[in-house]
C-alpha positions in Angstrom: 2.3 -40.5 13.4 5.5 -39.3 11.7 5.7 -37.5 8.4 7.7 -38.9 5.5 9.1 -35.4 5.0 10.8 -34.7 8.3 10.2 -33.7 11.9 7.0 -31.7 12.2 8.1 -30.3 15.6 11.2 -28.8 14.0 9.0 -27.4 11.2 6.6 -25.7 13.7 9.5 -24.3 15.6 11.1 -22.9 12.4 7.7 -21.5 11.3 7.3 -19.7 14.7 10.8 -18.3 14.5 10.3 -17.1 10.9 6.9 -15.6 11.3 7.1 -14.1 14.8 8.6 -10.7 13.7 5.9 -10.3 11.0 3.1 -11.2 13.4 4.3 -8.9 16.1 4.5 -5.9 13.8 1.0 -6.6 12.5 -0.5 -7.1 16.0 1.0 -3.8 17.0 -1.0 -2.1 14.3 -4.2 -3.1 16.0 -3.4 -1.1 19.1 -1.4 1.8 17.6 -4.5 4.1 17.0 -7.6 2.5 18.5 -10.6 3.4 16.4 -8.6 4.7 13.5 -6.2 3.6 10.8 -2.5 2.9 11.4 0.0 5.4 10.1 1.6 4.9 6.6 5.0 4.5 8.3 3.7 1.7 10.5 2.1 -0.1 7.5 5.4 -0.1 5.7 7.1 -2.2 8.4 5.0 -5.3 8.1 5.1 -5.1 4.3 8.9 -5.4 4.5 9.2 -7.8 7.5 8.7 -11.0 5.6 10.9 -12.3 2.9 10.5 -15.4 0.8 14.2 -16.0 0.8 15.5 -18.6 3.2 
C-alpha cells in the first residue's frame, strides 16, 4: 500500500539518519554510571543533539 505523501521507505531511512545521534547519546547515559545518575555534562549532550531545523 503506498502513501499519497511519498515513499515511506525513504522516510524511515531519513528518520533513522536524523535520530541516530540523539538515540546513541541517550542510550549511553544508561550505562555511564550503573545504579546512579548520569553526569550533568553527559545530560547536556542529548539536550543539544537534536534540532528541529532541517
